TORDO-810843 format. One record per residue (C-alpha): residue number from 0; residue in three letters; x, y, z. Coordinates in Angstrom, 3 decimals, padded with zeros to 6 digits, always signed. Layout:
 resi resn        u        v        w
  NUM  ALA        X        Y        Z
...
//
This chain:
 resi resn        u        v        w
    0  MET +062.674 +041.872 +033.283
    1  ASP +061.306 +040.418 +036.515
    2  SER +063.940 +038.126 +038.039
    3  SER +061.349 +035.657 +039.308
    4  LEU +059.990 +035.120 +035.773
    5  HIS +063.520 +034.702 +034.407
    6  GLU +064.281 +032.043 +036.985
    7  LEU +061.015 +030.234 +036.116
    8  TRP +062.041 +030.016 +032.438
    9  HIS +065.389 +028.521 +033.311
   10  SER +063.885 +025.962 +035.662
   11  ALA +061.242 +024.925 +033.076
   12  SER +063.890 +024.236 +030.443
   13  GLY +065.306 +021.533 +032.675
   14  SER +062.009 +019.565 +032.838
   15  PRO +060.255 +019.711 +029.410
   16  PHE +056.608 +018.547 +029.020
   17  GLN +056.222 +014.898 +027.984
   18  PRO +052.751 +013.973 +026.502
   19  ALA +051.138 +010.692 +027.561
   20  VAL +050.859 +009.673 +023.869
   21  GLY +053.847 +010.146 +021.646
   22  LYS +053.663 +012.222 +018.490
   23  GLY +054.128 +009.157 +016.298
   24  SER +051.076 +007.358 +017.712
   25  GLN +048.652 +010.231 +018.359
   26  PHE +046.817 +009.786 +015.015
   27  LEU +046.384 +006.041 +015.527
   28  VAL +045.015 +006.478 +019.054
   29  GLY +042.592 +009.194 +017.904
   30  PHE +041.343 +007.047 +015.019
   31  VAL +040.744 +004.068 +017.333
   32  LEU +038.803 +006.236 +019.791
   33  LEU +036.661 +007.603 +016.940
   34  LEU +035.799 +004.096 +015.708
   35  LEU +034.997 +003.022 +019.255
   36  GLY +032.624 +005.960 +019.702
   37  LEU +030.831 +005.272 +016.419
   38  GLY +030.522 +001.594 +017.272
   39  LEU +029.041 +002.261 +020.700
   40  THR +026.594 +004.806 +019.254
   41  GLY +025.436 +002.388 +016.547
   42  GLY +025.092 -000.465 +019.022
   43  PHE +023.003 +001.666 +021.363
   44  ALA +020.709 +002.797 +018.536
   45  PHE +020.340 -000.778 +017.258
   46  ASN +019.386 -002.100 +020.678
   47  ARG +016.923 +000.716 +021.262
   48  SER +015.258 +000.113 +017.868
   49  LEU +015.085 -003.631 +017.300
   50  VAL +015.059 -005.507 +020.568
   51  GLY +011.647 -007.131 +021.097
   52  LEU +009.998 -005.521 +018.056
   53  PRO +008.350 -008.049 +015.714
   54  VAL +008.280 -005.571 +012.828
   55  TYR +010.315 -002.498 +012.070
   56  GLY +010.275 -000.528 +008.842
   57  VAL +011.111 +002.854 +007.412
   58  PRO +008.836 +003.204 +004.373
   59  ALA +007.602 +006.214 +002.453
   60  GLY +004.505 +007.082 +004.469
   61  LEU +002.530 +008.840 +001.729
   62  ALA +003.242 +006.123 -000.828
   63  ILE +001.869 +003.482 +001.522
   64  ALA -001.104 +005.715 +002.321
   65  CYS -001.911 +005.836 -001.409
   66  LEU -002.075 +002.047 -001.517
   67  LEU -004.115 +001.691 +001.669
   68  LYS -006.548 +004.372 +000.573
   69  CYS -007.603 +002.030 -002.239
   70  ILE -009.162 -000.372 +000.291
   71  SER -010.709 +002.285 +002.547
   72  PHE -014.253 +001.172 +001.663
   73  ALA -014.373 -000.610 +005.053
   74  PRO -013.781 +001.109 +008.418
   75  LYS -011.479 -001.623 +009.742
   76  VAL -008.850 -003.827 +008.152
   77  ASP -007.350 -007.158 +009.069
   78  VAL -003.538 -006.885 +009.247
   79  GLN -001.186 -009.842 +008.982
   80  LEU +002.582 -009.562 +009.425
   81  THR +004.630 -012.014 +007.370
   82  HIS +008.301 -012.482 +006.610
   83  TYR +007.663 -011.142 +003.094
   84  GLY +005.676 -008.034 +003.961
   85  ILE +002.447 -006.743 +005.519
   86  ARG -000.993 -007.806 +004.288
   87  PHE -003.982 -005.471 +004.743
   88  ALA -007.422 -006.953 +003.986
   89  ALA -010.768 -005.110 +003.996
   90  ASP -014.138 -006.832 +003.768
   91  HIS -017.632 -005.537 +003.007
   92  SER -020.481 -007.830 +004.082
   93  ARG -018.688 -010.856 +002.618
   94  VAL -019.539 -009.729 -000.931
   95  MET -016.472 -007.561 -001.574
   96  GLN -012.904 -007.927 -000.435
   97  GLY -009.863 -005.758 -001.030
   98  VAL -006.281 -006.741 -000.235
   99  ALA -003.205 -004.502 -000.275
  100  PHE +000.123 -006.262 +000.185
  101  LEU +003.111 -004.137 +001.164
  102  ASP +006.141 -006.092 +000.051
  103  GLN +009.265 -005.871 +002.196
  104  SER +011.076 -004.270 -000.749
  105  LEU +008.961 -001.135 -000.202
  106  PHE +010.668 -000.618 +003.157
  107  THR +014.131 +000.770 +003.752
  108  LYS +014.379 -001.828 +006.491
  109  TYR +011.961 -004.595 +007.420
  110  THR +012.378 -007.060 +010.288
  111  LEU +009.963 -009.614 +011.709
  112  ASN +011.189 -011.273 +014.888
  113  TRP +009.111 -014.403 +014.531
  114  PRO +010.054 -018.074 +013.961
  115  GLU +010.086 -018.804 +010.241
  116  ASP +008.705 -022.303 +010.787
  117  ALA +005.719 -021.065 +012.837
  118  GLU +002.300 -022.021 +011.479
  119  THR +000.873 -018.548 +012.110
  120  THR +002.261 -015.021 +012.137
  121  PRO +001.079 -011.940 +014.088
  122  ARG -002.393 -010.820 +013.071
  123  PHE -004.681 -008.068 +014.330
  124  GLN -007.469 -005.705 +013.321
  125  MET -007.297 -001.921 +013.341
  126  ASN -009.066 +001.245 +012.228
  127  LEU -007.894 +002.085 +008.709
  128  SER -009.010 +005.728 +008.821
  129  ALA -006.837 +006.361 +011.872
  130  LEU -003.811 +004.815 +010.160
  131  LEU -004.333 +006.861 +006.985
  132  GLU -004.661 +010.057 +008.993
  133  ALA -001.431 +009.288 +010.831
  134  LEU +000.492 +008.475 +007.652
  135  GLN -000.581 +011.750 +006.037
  136  ILE +000.250 +014.082 +008.930
  137  PHE +003.059 +015.631 +006.889
  138  GLY +001.212 +015.239 +003.593
  139  ALA -001.079 +018.278 +003.576
  140  THR +001.348 +020.376 +001.525
  141  ASP +001.956 +017.525 -000.890
  142  ALA -001.769 +017.011 -001.405
  143  ALA -002.255 +020.712 -002.110
  144  ALA +000.554 +020.608 -004.683
  145  ARG -001.083 +017.677 -006.463
  146  ALA -004.413 +019.495 -006.551
  147  ALA -002.776 +022.631 -007.961
  148  LYS -001.041 +020.590 -010.636
  149  THR -004.337 +018.989 -011.639
  150  ASP -006.110 +022.354 -011.844
  151  ALA -003.339 +023.715 -014.061
  152  ASP -003.676 +020.808 -016.488
  153  ALA -005.394 +022.107 -019.616
  154  TYR -006.572 +018.619 -020.572
  155  ARG -008.608 +017.678 -017.545
  156  SER -011.778 +015.837 -018.500
  157  ASN -014.128 +014.034 -016.172
  158  LEU -012.642 +010.794 -017.477
  159  ARG -008.995 +011.590 -016.807
  160  ASN -009.039 +013.413 -013.520
  161  TYR -006.787 +010.831 -011.946
  162  ARG -003.451 +009.066 -012.360
  163  PRO -001.383 +010.306 -009.413
  164  ASP +001.565 +007.928 -009.191
  165  ALA +001.734 +006.337 -005.764
  166  PHE +005.530 +006.281 -005.912
  167  SER +006.232 +009.420 -007.929
  168  HIS +008.820 +011.976 -006.855
  169  GLN +005.949 +014.242 -005.883
  170  THR +004.975 +011.643 -003.280
  171  LEU +008.377 +010.339 -002.259
  172  ASP +010.526 +013.473 -002.401
  173  MET +010.156 +014.218 +001.287
  174  PRO +012.961 +014.621 +003.818
  175  GLY +011.028 +012.703 +006.472
  176  THR +010.835 +009.062 +007.460
  177  CYS +008.090 +006.817 +008.741
  178  CYS +008.560 +003.898 +011.111
  179  LEU +005.947 +001.222 +011.882
  180  VAL +006.355 -000.752 +015.104
  181  TYR +004.278 -003.609 +016.522
  182  GLU +005.725 -004.994 +019.751
  183  GLU +003.503 -007.935 +020.716
  184  ASP -000.014 -009.363 +020.496
  185  GLY -002.508 -006.840 +021.825
  186  SER -000.137 -003.879 +021.762
  187  PRO -000.976 -000.774 +019.710
  188  LEU +000.602 -000.169 +016.329
  189  GLY +003.210 +002.558 +016.643
  190  VAL +003.643 +005.062 +013.816
  191  ILE +006.674 +007.328 +014.162
  192  LEU +006.943 +010.160 +011.638
  193  GLU +009.967 +012.417 +011.460
  194  GLU +010.495 +015.353 +009.127
  195  SER +013.335 +017.828 +009.587
  196  ASP +013.317 +018.569 +013.328
  197  VAL +009.680 +017.569 +013.872
  198  LYS +008.995 +014.097 +015.265
  199  THR +005.479 +012.755 +015.749
  200  GLN +004.595 +009.472 +017.405
  201  CYS +001.136 +007.917 +017.137
  202  GLU -000.248 +004.791 +018.747
  203  ILE -003.258 +003.163 +017.091
  204  ALA -005.317 +000.652 +019.041
  205  THR -005.453 -002.895 +017.686
  206  TYR -008.150 -005.513 +018.164
  207  MET -008.547 -009.243 +017.952
  208  PRO -008.976 -010.182 +014.275
  209  ASP -012.335 -011.427 +013.039
  210  SER -010.388 -013.806 +010.794
  211  PRO -012.908 -013.825 +007.924
  212  ASP -012.175 -016.334 +005.211
  213  ASP -011.137 -014.947 +001.850
  214  ILE -013.833 -014.871 -000.801
  215  PRO -013.176 -018.123 -002.683
  216  PHE -011.725 -017.628 -006.148
  217  ASP -010.661 -020.649 -008.187
  218  ARG -007.602 -019.687 -010.244
  219  ASP -007.535 -023.164 -011.768
  220  ASP -011.074 -022.864 -013.142
  221  LEU -011.116 -019.487 -014.883
  222  SER -013.860 -018.701 -017.373
  223  PHE -012.019 -015.695 -018.777
  224  LYS -008.919 -013.581 -018.253
  225  VAL -008.247 -010.100 -019.589
  226  ILE -005.230 -007.858 -018.998
  227  MET -005.674 -004.217 -019.910
  228  GLN -004.631 -000.747 -018.829
  229  ALA -006.366 +000.228 -015.620
  230  ARG -007.440 +003.603 -016.955
  231  TRP -009.632 +001.959 -019.611
  232  LEU -011.656 +000.330 -016.851
  233  LEU -011.925 +003.624 -014.969
  234  ASP -013.095 +005.358 -018.149
  235  SER -015.809 +002.723 -018.555
  236  LEU -017.139 +003.241 -015.046
  237  SER -017.061 +007.013 -015.588
  238  GLU -019.284 +006.538 -018.649
  239  LEU -021.812 +004.454 -016.713
  240  ALA -021.809 +006.387 -013.421
  241  PRO -024.108 +009.283 -014.558
  242  LEU -026.968 +006.772 -014.871
  243  SER -026.798 +006.102 -011.107
  244  PRO -027.215 +002.391 -011.790
  245  ALA -027.795 -000.191 -009.094
  246  ARG -026.112 -003.000 -011.007
  247  ILE -023.376 -003.486 -013.544
  248  THR -023.425 -006.504 -015.832
  249  ILE -020.098 -007.805 -017.090
  250  SER -020.007 -010.090 -020.116
  251  ALA -016.971 -011.932 -021.469
  252  LEU -017.655 -013.679 -024.765
  253  PRO -015.469 -015.538 -027.272
  254  ASN -016.962 -013.426 -030.089
  255  ALA -017.942 -009.772 -030.471
  256  PRO -018.554 -007.741 -028.351
  257  TYR -015.896 -009.771 -026.446
  258  LEU -015.819 -007.743 -023.193
  259  LYS -018.903 -005.695 -022.334
  260  LEU -019.871 -003.588 -019.319
  261  ALA -023.536 -002.580 -019.189
  262  SER -025.867 -000.880 -016.722
  263  SER -029.233 +000.840 -016.720
  264  GLY -030.787 +003.707 -014.802
  265  ALA -034.302 +004.970 -014.235
  266  ILE -034.775 +006.357 -017.735
  267  SER -031.860 +005.077 -019.817
  268  SER -029.194 +002.417 -020.195
  269  ALA -025.635 +002.346 -021.482
  270  SER -022.886 -000.119 -022.270
  271  VAL -019.177 -000.050 -023.039
  272  ASP -017.725 -002.630 -025.428
  273  PHE -014.055 -003.572 -025.709
  274  SER -012.832 -004.953 -029.002
  275  ASN -010.273 -007.731 -029.030
  276  GLY -007.211 -005.778 -030.098
  277  ARG -003.668 -005.774 -028.763
  278  ASP -003.731 -001.991 -028.532
  279  LEU -006.657 -002.226 -026.107
  280  LEU -006.564 -005.669 -024.494
  281  GLU -003.054 -006.987 -023.898
  282  THR -004.399 -010.435 -023.029
  283  PHE -007.826 -011.834 -023.873
  284  SER -008.763 -015.421 -023.133
  285  VAL -012.308 -016.789 -022.831
  286  ARG -012.929 -020.464 -022.158
  287  GLU -016.716 -020.165 -022.022
  288  PRO -019.261 -017.316 -022.106
  289  TRP -019.400 -015.549 -018.754
  290  VAL -022.169 -013.098 -017.771
  291  GLN -022.603 -011.871 -014.198
  292  SER -024.140 -008.859 -012.453
  293  PHE -022.635 -006.998 -009.511
  294  LYS -023.570 -004.068 -007.336
  295  PHE -022.293 -000.997 -009.157
  296  ASP -021.271 +000.917 -006.033
  297  LEU -019.074 -001.966 -004.898
  298  VAL -017.185 -002.141 -008.182
  299  LYS -016.933 +001.646 -008.136
  300  SER -015.238 +001.391 -004.721
  301  ALA -012.145 +000.145 -006.544
  302  SER -011.859 +003.417 -008.510
  303  GLU -008.934 +004.653 -006.434
  304  ALA -006.962 +001.554 -007.392
  305  MET -007.823 +002.184 -011.050
  306  ARG -006.435 +005.716 -010.721
  307  ILE -002.977 +004.787 -009.453
  308  ALA -002.516 +001.409 -011.189
  309  THR -000.944 +000.874 -014.580
  310  LYS -002.534 -002.475 -015.462
  311  VAL -005.416 -004.624 -014.276
  312  SER -005.938 -008.366 -014.539
  313  PHE -009.666 -008.893 -015.119
  314  ARG -010.706 -012.473 -014.256
  315  GLY -013.844 -014.477 -013.554
  316  ASP -014.131 -018.063 -012.361
  317  ALA -016.814 -020.688 -012.976
  318  GLN -018.588 -019.728 -009.728
  319  GLY -019.137 -016.191 -011.011
  320  VAL -016.670 -014.489 -008.655
  321  LEU -014.948 -011.474 -010.216
  322  SER -011.293 -010.713 -009.473
  323  LEU -009.614 -007.393 -010.257
  324  GLN -005.882 -007.432 -009.599
  325  PHE -004.142 -004.087 -010.070
  326  MET -000.435 -003.596 -010.626
  327  VAL +001.021 -000.371 -009.227
  328  GLU +004.471 +000.476 -010.540
  329  GLY +006.814 +002.609 -008.491
  330  GLU +010.179 +004.299 -008.681
  331  GLY +013.185 +002.010 -008.993
  332  GLY +011.177 -000.838 -010.477
  333  LEU +009.175 -001.457 -007.293
  334  THR +005.809 -003.081 -007.947
  335  SER +002.822 -003.488 -005.638
  336  PHE -000.443 -005.344 -006.146
  337  LEU -004.007 -004.634 -005.076
  338  ASP -006.504 -007.483 -005.257
  339  PHE -010.293 -007.064 -005.231
  340  ARG -012.917 -009.815 -005.294
  341  PHE -016.651 -009.439 -005.844
  342  VAL -019.528 -011.874 -005.316
  343  PRO -022.206 -011.665 -008.056
  344  TYR -025.940 -011.293 -007.693
  345  ILE -027.875 -014.542 -007.633
  346  THR -029.031 -015.488 -011.111
  347  GLN -032.578 -016.523 -011.941
  348  GLU -031.592 -020.185 -011.965
  349  ASP -030.074 -019.841 -008.498
  350  GLU -033.188 -018.091 -007.209
  351  GLU -035.347 -020.963 -008.405
  352  SER -033.108 -023.498 -006.676
  353  GLU -032.800 -021.382 -003.482
  354  PRO -036.146 -019.607 -002.978
  355  GLU -035.401 -018.885 +000.676
  356  SER -032.646 -016.401 -000.187
  357  ASP -033.849 -012.812 -000.536
  358  GLU -030.670 -010.753 -000.165
  359  GLY -029.746 -010.773 -003.833
  360  TYR -026.267 -012.225 -003.301
//
């Protein structure tokens, strides 16, 4: 054996290695360092995500797109951020209005950095088509799967080609996340989509809101109220649509036919009557006879809401305004509401009292 190596062994035995941390405390020190690292990482991520952002959420992008698609009859929507959720309102020539309210419970996390006692909250206008396209970037495969499932359904009539659940597993079972960010007045709305290792960030321009007033609807002066399954209403419109009618007349009467939807085309007419039965109408209340006519295409614009909703509250006030409020049930007991309001055609009595009006509304 080499003498130099032998001497090195003997000299090393006289000065053994002493670690900076003793064996009895090494586990404790390592655990503390691990907690410190996790804390610093979380603090950095929190500061990067929430500082200066009035709203931050991680919702299911396709589920929200299903709700917003129901009010896509207008190119732009008025958006209002509140402490309880986000309100999207679409308006068509002041004769039709659709509102989709995204409750904060729909979001994994929702934060609005705004004083709770403030009289107003952030509000802006944006292009709805651009937002829907952004939310569905990762939804092409899901949409194809839904179409394939519908084609494979043996019982697929023209009346029941609908009913995709906005919050079904087919919609929500995605590994990705969606984040909505609005920093300040005038800034674009940020949409951040992340699925697996793919991350997409979109910025959608926002505009000053037009701030149109809501179509007035007097809940304290209702002429009738009906609660029924939304698909019955969709079936009724499907029966009347082949006539290509210009108008639809809705009648709510205390006696038979109770609730009636009628329209006429160039060569024929048709009507759908609803009997007053608990198996058909869950709630039926008529204070006074109510008969009003509306533009058929406008009422038909709410068909998407009828497809995904479970129930609809059918109401009319003394002014003749029609309100359709749809309840959309989701997974885990989550419930969303879509509200539509329609202004009726001017009646003959109104035309006689206002001869200068020639627009029909």
